[in-house]
Backbone as a chain_set.jsonl record, in Angstrom:
{"seq": "XXXXXXXXXXXXXXXXXXXXXXXXXXXXXXXXXXXXXXXXXXXXXXXXXXXXXXXXXXXXXXXXXXXXXXXXXXXXXXXXXXXXXXXXXXXXXXXXXXXXXXXXXXXXXXXXXXXXXXXXXXXXXXXXXXXXXXXXXXXXX", "coords": {"N": [[-4.172, 128.638, 74.355], [-3.364, 128.81, 70.819], [-0.609, 128.885, 70.394], [0.338, 127.676, 72.675], [-0.442, 125.026, 72.306], [1.252, 124.136, 70.356], [3.728, 124.069, 71.419], [6.712, 122.497, 72.434], [6.839, 120.285, 75.088], [9.253, 119.843, 76.414], [10.569, 122.199, 76.177], [9.469, 124.043, 77.839], [9.463, 126.979, 79.707], [9.417, 128.31, 82.766], [8.285, 131.315, 83.582], [7.337, 134.616, 84.5], [6.33, 137.434, 82.874], [5.443, 140.793, 82.454], [3.097, 141.782, 80.031], [2.768, 144.469, 79.424], [5.235, 145.574, 79.766], [6.598, 145.118, 77.465], [5.126, 145.938, 75.323], [5.455, 148.22, 73.712], [7.346, 147.764, 71.75], [7.004, 146.796, 68.574], [7.786, 145.7, 66.146], [10.016, 143.31, 64.7], [12.351, 144.47, 63.759], [12.563, 146.776, 65.309], [13.076, 145.615, 67.766], [15.584, 144.323, 67.402], [17.147, 146.486, 66.683], [17.019, 147.871, 69.059], [18.547, 146.227, 70.697], [21.071, 146.915, 69.882], [21.582, 149.269, 71.109], [23.363, 151.529, 73.305], [22.368, 151.896, 75.762], [21.55, 150.181, 78.594], [18.998, 149.805, 79.71], [17.252, 149.997, 77.548], [18.103, 147.782, 76.098], [17.354, 145.812, 77.926], [14.545, 146.003, 77.892], [14.126, 145.197, 75.24], [15.134, 142.565, 75.341], [13.271, 141.397, 77.079], [11.017, 141.477, 75.468], [11.812, 139.787, 73.359], [12.099, 137.389, 74.775], [9.454, 136.928, 75.645], [8.231, 136.537, 73.142], [9.638, 134.236, 72.315], [8.836, 132.387, 74.265], [6.169, 132.223, 73.64], [6.308, 130.754, 71.393], [7.07, 131.863, 68.994], [9.089, 132.032, 66.133], [12.281, 133.327, 65.794], [14.771, 133.662, 63.971], [17.031, 135.353, 63.812], [17.49, 136.157, 66.349], [19.195, 134.796, 68.253], [21.892, 135.238, 67.366], [21.952, 138.032, 67.423], [21.569, 138.531, 70.147], [23.875, 137.316, 71.16], [25.84, 138.918, 69.949], [25.3, 141.567, 70.874], [24.671, 141.58, 73.627], [25.909, 139.663, 75.207], [28.307, 140.183, 76.583], [27.675, 141.988, 78.554], [27.795, 143.897, 81.591], [25.707, 144.399, 83.193], [23.611, 143.177, 85.64], [20.852, 142.53, 85.565], [20.334, 142.403, 82.826], [22.093, 140.345, 82.201], [20.86, 138.184, 83.56], [18.514, 138.038, 82.057], [19.531, 137.3, 79.57], [20.463, 134.699, 80.112], [17.998, 133.554, 80.72], [16.815, 133.784, 78.237], [18.428, 131.956, 76.773], [17.546, 129.713, 78.003], [14.879, 129.436, 77.164], [14.758, 129.241, 74.381], [14.933, 127.35, 71.274], [17.543, 125.132, 71.189], [18.556, 123.128, 69.762], [18.741, 121.895, 66.49], [15.861, 120.844, 64.92], [15.822, 119.281, 62.613], [18.332, 118.05, 62.323], [19.057, 117.252, 64.845], [21.191, 118.213, 66.203], [23.159, 120.632, 68.048], [22.545, 124.092, 67.427], [24.824, 126.048, 65.468], [25.523, 128.563, 66.622], [25.289, 128.092, 69.289], [27.676, 127.123, 70.178], [29.218, 129.364, 70.684], [27.792, 130.297, 72.844], [28.248, 128.247, 74.677], [30.979, 128.645, 75.188], [30.864, 131.131, 76.441], [29.364, 130.421, 78.704], [31.163, 128.716, 79.973], [33.185, 130.563, 80.612], [31.722, 132.148, 82.383], [31.365, 130.389, 84.51], [33.862, 130.392, 85.591], [34.139, 132.905, 86.519], [35.019, 135.724, 88.596], [33.05, 136.874, 90.176], [30.658, 135.764, 92.418], [27.899, 135.841, 92.074], [27.557, 135.756, 89.292], [28.657, 133.235, 88.741], [26.878, 131.635, 90.258], [24.272, 132.122, 89.145], [24.712, 131.192, 86.617], [25.186, 128.481, 87.1], [22.637, 127.813, 88.035], [21.184, 128.161, 85.679], [22.399, 126.135, 84.11], [21.482, 123.904, 85.452], [19.015, 123.502, 84.44], [19.265, 122.69, 81.872], [19.095, 120.285, 79.309], [20.518, 119.327, 77.187], [23.167, 117.383, 76.351], [25.489, 118.049, 74.948], [25.918, 120.747, 75.512], [26.376, 120.681, 78.24], [28.673, 119.122, 78.377], [30.653, 120.637, 77.172]], "CA": [[-3.967, 129.337, 73.098], [-2.77, 127.986, 69.768], [0.841, 128.807, 70.593], [0.559, 126.701, 73.74], [-0.645, 123.676, 71.79], [2.345, 123.765, 69.453], [5.003, 124.113, 72.126], [7.327, 121.256, 72.869], [6.853, 120.309, 76.551], [10.624, 119.876, 76.913], [11.065, 123.572, 76.062], [8.71, 124.941, 78.701], [10.277, 127.842, 80.544], [8.507, 128.925, 83.726], [8.649, 132.698, 83.849], [6.245, 135.571, 84.407], [6.719, 138.761, 82.408], [4.295, 141.644, 82.187], [2.99, 142.172, 78.617], [2.888, 145.924, 79.308], [6.653, 145.928, 79.754], [7.177, 144.898, 76.144], [4.126, 146.234, 74.298], [5.814, 149.335, 72.838], [8.176, 147.275, 70.647], [6.042, 146.039, 67.783], [8.377, 145.053, 64.976], [11.296, 142.652, 64.963], [13.447, 145.391, 63.481], [12.697, 147.621, 66.494], [13.679, 144.804, 68.823], [17.001, 144.1, 67.143], [17.794, 147.801, 66.754], [17.122, 148.189, 70.485], [19.672, 145.47, 71.258], [22.314, 147.598, 69.503], [21.692, 150.486, 71.903], [24.352, 151.575, 74.389], [21.59, 152.018, 76.997], [21.16, 148.853, 79.078], [17.545, 149.746, 79.942], [16.635, 149.72, 76.244], [18.417, 146.378, 75.813], [16.548, 144.992, 78.835], [13.173, 145.96, 77.34], [14.164, 144.378, 74.025], [15.295, 141.166, 75.748], [11.98, 140.937, 77.614], [10.14, 141.257, 74.319], [12.295, 138.589, 72.665], [11.786, 136.237, 75.625], [8.005, 136.693, 75.557], [7.978, 135.941, 71.826], [10.179, 132.871, 72.303], [7.973, 131.562, 75.104], [4.905, 132.041, 72.922], [6.552, 129.857, 70.269], [7.412, 132.588, 67.768], [10.455, 131.782, 65.655], [13.06, 134.521, 65.474], [16.085, 133.088, 63.672], [18.122, 136.307, 64.021], [17.571, 136.541, 67.758], [20.352, 134.247, 68.968], [23.131, 135.937, 66.993], [21.862, 139.412, 67.913], [21.792, 138.49, 71.593], [25.303, 137.033, 71.343], [26.649, 140.052, 69.49], [25.073, 142.844, 71.549], [24.375, 141.534, 75.063], [26.6, 138.588, 75.918], [29.389, 140.683, 77.44], [27.181, 143.067, 79.401], [28.076, 143.806, 83.022], [24.446, 144.661, 83.885], [23.134, 141.899, 86.167], [19.497, 142.235, 85.083], [20.479, 141.988, 81.431], [22.747, 139.038, 82.249], [19.833, 137.204, 83.923], [17.603, 137.899, 80.916], [20.228, 136.542, 78.525], [20.399, 133.285, 80.508], [16.604, 133.142, 80.566], [16.63, 133.63, 76.795], [19.026, 130.675, 76.366], [16.713, 128.65, 78.57], [13.564, 129.276, 76.536], [14.795, 129.084, 72.926], [15.382, 126.059, 70.742], [19.001, 125.072, 71.119], [18.881, 121.996, 68.894], [18.077, 121.893, 65.189], [14.959, 119.688, 64.874], [16.111, 118.465, 61.43], [19.561, 117.269, 62.475], [19.213, 116.791, 66.224], [22.453, 118.744, 66.724], [23.115, 122.013, 68.517], [22.748, 125.145, 66.437], [26.231, 126.489, 65.525], [25.732, 129.698, 67.523], [25.329, 127.611, 70.672], [29.087, 126.933, 70.535], [29.613, 130.633, 71.298], [27.128, 130.344, 74.142], [28.982, 127.31, 75.54], [32.215, 129.313, 75.586], [30.478, 132.159, 77.406], [28.966, 129.73, 79.936], [32.409, 128.259, 80.607], [33.815, 131.746, 81.201], [30.907, 132.57, 83.527], [31.607, 129.464, 85.62], [35.174, 130.726, 86.147], [34.096, 134.333, 86.821], [35.357, 136.078, 89.976], [31.83, 137.252, 90.89], [29.887, 134.565, 92.761], [26.563, 135.982, 91.486], [27.654, 135.28, 87.91], [28.827, 131.775, 88.809], [25.657, 131.023, 90.789], [23.149, 132.174, 88.2], [25.079, 130.315, 85.501], [24.917, 127.112, 87.567], [21.18, 127.662, 88.047], [20.81, 127.97, 84.279], [22.859, 124.814, 83.663], [20.677, 122.854, 86.08], [17.777, 123.355, 83.669], [19.62, 122.305, 80.512], [19.064, 118.837, 79.082], [21.394, 118.976, 76.066], [24.45, 116.862, 76.825], [26.584, 118.757, 74.277], [26.172, 121.998, 76.235], [26.923, 120.343, 79.554], [30.006, 118.54, 78.23], [31.66, 121.588, 76.67]], "C": [[-3.34, 128.393, 72.085], [-1.273, 127.822, 69.956], [1.174, 127.761, 71.657], [0.47, 125.271, 73.224], [0.52, 123.205, 70.936], [3.702, 123.752, 70.143], [5.45, 122.716, 72.524], [7.4, 121.284, 74.395], [8.253, 120.316, 77.148], [11.203, 121.285, 76.898], [10.347, 124.523, 76.992], [9.662, 125.674, 79.632], [9.328, 128.567, 81.487], [8.993, 130.314, 84.089], [7.4, 133.559, 83.718], [6.818, 136.915, 83.995], [5.458, 139.542, 82.091], [4.251, 142.019, 80.711], [3.148, 143.679, 78.42], [4.346, 146.352, 79.191], [7.26, 145.83, 78.368], [6.259, 145.354, 75.017], [4.533, 147.348, 73.338], [6.728, 148.921, 71.686], [7.323, 146.361, 69.782], [6.657, 145.288, 66.617], [9.705, 144.423, 65.359], [12.464, 143.607, 64.76], [13.658, 146.331, 64.666], [13.414, 146.869, 67.611], [15.187, 144.695, 68.606], [17.783, 145.408, 67.102], [17.988, 148.199, 68.214], [18.272, 147.441, 71.144], [21.005, 146.144, 70.964], [22.577, 148.844, 70.344], [22.803, 150.377, 72.94], [23.679, 151.65, 75.753], [21.097, 150.638, 77.432], [19.657, 148.731, 79.307], [16.796, 149.445, 78.644], [16.891, 148.264, 75.859], [17.569, 145.444, 76.672], [15.122, 144.885, 78.321], [13.118, 145.089, 76.092], [14.288, 142.9, 74.373], [13.99, 140.608, 76.305], [11.018, 140.628, 76.478], [10.537, 139.979, 73.571], [11.935, 137.337, 73.461], [10.305, 135.909, 75.572], [7.666, 136.032, 74.227], [8.472, 134.5, 71.76], [9.3, 131.93, 73.117], [6.657, 131.263, 74.402], [5.086, 131.201, 71.659], [6.891, 130.546, 68.963], [8.869, 132.317, 67.397], [11.103, 133.108, 65.274], [14.49, 134.072, 65.203], [17.258, 134.037, 63.919], [18.389, 136.572, 65.493], [18.849, 136.056, 68.431], [21.636, 135.004, 68.636], [23.114, 137.387, 67.466], [22.117, 139.472, 69.414], [23.267, 138.239, 71.882], [26.131, 138.283, 71.051], [26.526, 141.279, 70.395], [24.853, 142.761, 73.056], [25.24, 140.569, 75.857], [27.656, 139.096, 76.893], [28.964, 141.823, 78.357], [27.544, 142.82, 80.863], [26.815, 144.07, 83.852], [23.837, 143.33, 84.327], [21.731, 141.543, 85.691], [19.539, 141.751, 83.634], [21.117, 140.599, 81.355], [21.734, 137.941, 82.574], [18.873, 136.969, 82.764], [18.247, 137.11, 79.781], [20.201, 135.05, 78.861], [18.978, 132.743, 80.385], [16.279, 132.93, 79.092], [17.199, 132.297, 76.326], [18.182, 129.514, 76.867], [15.452, 128.394, 77.748], [13.594, 129.157, 75.013], [15.147, 127.653, 72.547], [16.891, 126.099, 70.61], [19.473, 124.002, 70.144], [18.08, 122.105, 67.605], [17.18, 120.655, 65.105], [15.222, 118.763, 63.685], [17.317, 117.552, 61.62], [19.729, 116.67, 63.866], [20.496, 117.28, 66.868], [22.257, 120.183, 67.182], [23.249, 122.972, 67.344], [24.183, 125.653, 66.574], [26.476, 127.638, 66.503], [25.79, 129.275, 68.99], [26.758, 127.308, 71.123], [29.618, 128.196, 71.207], [29.023, 130.761, 72.693], [27.858, 129.432, 75.13], [30.274, 127.936, 76.047], [31.925, 130.383, 76.635], [30.096, 131.537, 78.747], [30.21, 129.269, 80.7], [33.124, 129.423, 81.286], [33.052, 132.217, 82.435], [31.14, 131.675, 84.741], [32.947, 129.723, 86.301], [35.258, 132.192, 86.571], [34.406, 134.589, 88.293], [34.113, 136.385, 90.814], [30.979, 136.012, 91.159], [28.452, 134.639, 92.247], [26.558, 135.407, 90.075], [27.799, 133.764, 87.892], [27.532, 131.089, 89.242], [24.511, 131.006, 89.804], [23.438, 131.317, 86.966], [24.846, 128.856, 85.881], [23.419, 126.831, 87.606], [20.67, 127.402, 86.635], [21.181, 126.565, 83.81], [22.038, 123.679, 84.268], [19.385, 122.588, 85.314], [18.017, 122.855, 82.25], [19.666, 120.79, 80.388], [20.013, 118.394, 77.967], [22.783, 118.611, 76.578], [25.611, 117.644, 76.221], [26.929, 120.053, 74.997], [26.861, 121.687, 77.556], [28.34, 119.79, 79.471], [31.059, 119.557, 77.828], [32.041, 122.636, 77.68]], "O": [[-2.849, 127.32, 72.436], [-0.726, 126.747, 69.71], [2.173, 127.05, 71.547], [1.227, 124.404, 73.66], [0.75, 122.003, 70.807], [4.717, 123.453, 69.513], [4.639, 121.871, 72.904], [7.971, 122.22, 74.954], [8.428, 120.755, 78.284], [12.222, 121.54, 77.539], [10.602, 125.726, 76.936], [10.541, 125.078, 80.254], [8.509, 129.367, 81.035], [9.979, 130.477, 84.808], [6.513, 133.261, 82.919], [7.681, 137.47, 84.675], [4.512, 138.999, 81.52], [5.241, 142.517, 80.174], [3.61, 144.12, 77.368], [4.65, 147.379, 78.584], [8.324, 146.395, 78.117], [6.599, 145.167, 73.849], [3.994, 147.412, 72.233], [6.868, 149.678, 70.725], [6.956, 145.267, 70.211], [6.073, 144.311, 66.15], [10.424, 144.925, 66.222], [13.448, 143.562, 65.499], [14.798, 146.654, 65.001], [14.256, 147.43, 68.311], [15.971, 144.947, 69.521], [18.963, 145.433, 67.453], [19.005, 148.795, 68.567], [18.908, 147.969, 72.057], [21.967, 145.967, 71.711], [23.67, 149.408, 70.298], [23.142, 149.285, 73.395], [24.335, 151.488, 76.782], [20.318, 150.002, 76.722], [19.096, 147.652, 79.117], [15.808, 148.71, 78.655], [15.995, 147.589, 75.351], [17.118, 144.402, 76.197], [14.546, 143.797, 78.312], [12.169, 144.327, 75.907], [13.619, 142.065, 73.763], [13.643, 139.46, 76.027], [10.291, 139.635, 76.521], [9.674, 139.185, 73.198], [11.512, 136.335, 72.884], [9.932, 134.74, 75.466], [6.897, 135.072, 74.189], [7.792, 133.637, 71.206], [9.049, 130.799, 72.701], [6.097, 130.178, 74.554], [4.121, 130.961, 70.932], [6.992, 129.89, 67.927], [9.76, 132.368, 68.245], [10.534, 133.902, 64.526], [15.33, 134.097, 66.103], [18.365, 133.582, 64.207], [19.417, 137.154, 65.841], [19.518, 136.833, 69.113], [22.387, 135.372, 69.54], [24.149, 137.917, 67.868], [22.808, 140.371, 69.892], [23.845, 138.883, 72.758], [27.015, 138.65, 71.825], [27.518, 141.957, 70.659], [24.85, 143.8, 73.716], [25.289, 140.663, 77.083], [27.87, 138.48, 77.938], [29.812, 142.546, 78.879], [27.594, 141.676, 81.316], [26.851, 143.976, 85.079], [23.575, 142.458, 83.499], [21.447, 140.372, 85.438], [18.851, 140.797, 83.272], [20.717, 139.775, 80.532], [21.74, 136.885, 81.94], [18.464, 135.836, 82.513], [17.573, 136.333, 79.105], [19.944, 134.225, 77.984], [18.784, 131.594, 79.988], [15.551, 132.001, 78.74], [16.545, 131.578, 75.57], [18.113, 128.461, 76.232], [15.004, 127.252, 77.647], [12.539, 128.985, 74.403], [15.593, 126.859, 73.375], [17.445, 127.004, 69.985], [20.639, 123.973, 69.751], [16.879, 122.377, 67.633], [17.674, 119.532, 65.206], [14.881, 117.581, 63.741], [17.328, 116.418, 61.14], [20.458, 115.695, 64.043], [20.861, 116.825, 67.952], [21.319, 120.863, 66.765], [23.974, 122.702, 66.386], [24.713, 125.689, 67.685], [27.525, 127.685, 67.146], [26.286, 130.021, 69.834], [27.025, 127.244, 72.323], [30.372, 128.121, 72.176], [29.67, 131.268, 73.609], [28.062, 129.803, 76.286], [30.624, 127.771, 77.216], [32.667, 130.518, 77.608], [30.458, 132.057, 79.802], [30.292, 129.416, 81.919], [33.613, 129.285, 82.407], [33.66, 132.637, 83.419], [31.115, 132.15, 85.876], [33.152, 129.326, 87.448], [36.33, 132.668, 86.942], [34.091, 133.759, 89.146], [34.12, 136.18, 92.028], [30.621, 135.29, 90.228], [27.839, 133.599, 92.005], [25.654, 134.655, 89.709], [27.134, 133.085, 87.11], [27.137, 130.079, 88.66], [23.844, 129.984, 89.644], [22.518, 130.783, 86.346], [24.358, 128.076, 85.063], [22.981, 125.737, 87.251], [19.827, 126.531, 86.421], [20.369, 125.883, 83.185], [21.912, 122.613, 83.666], [18.737, 121.562, 85.521], [17.064, 122.622, 81.506], [20.206, 120.1, 81.252], [20.279, 117.201, 77.826], [23.479, 119.439, 77.165], [26.612, 117.881, 76.897], [28.101, 120.421, 75.085], [27.819, 122.358, 77.938], [29.128, 119.971, 80.4], [32.241, 119.363, 78.111], [32.874, 123.496, 77.393]]}, "num_chains": 1, "name": "protein.A"}
């Protein structure tokens, strides 16, 4: 597909998601409104949609801050895994400056907290995520 041809090979994220699971959310506004929901299942569906769009190369500049604001502190393990998958498949570095996007500083702080978490699942999945990261700034902070 055309989206495949324009993807940076360093950003490839190997994941399989069913298109049917995300087909009912059609507009970006629906996606971001869904992230504001108190229902984790609605947030999970929205995250799957955002991840599919990110993998397909669609730019969603509001996505990172919305994910940080509405999902970063969730205790739901499925949502937590999707958030880490989202960080894995989005652009973390500004192509114009070569530096991390400012919102990634918040993500780095969250990653650090996850590595010190009492739950070994949280620590383990965070380490798995970090093993796929190539940006030195994230790994150093």
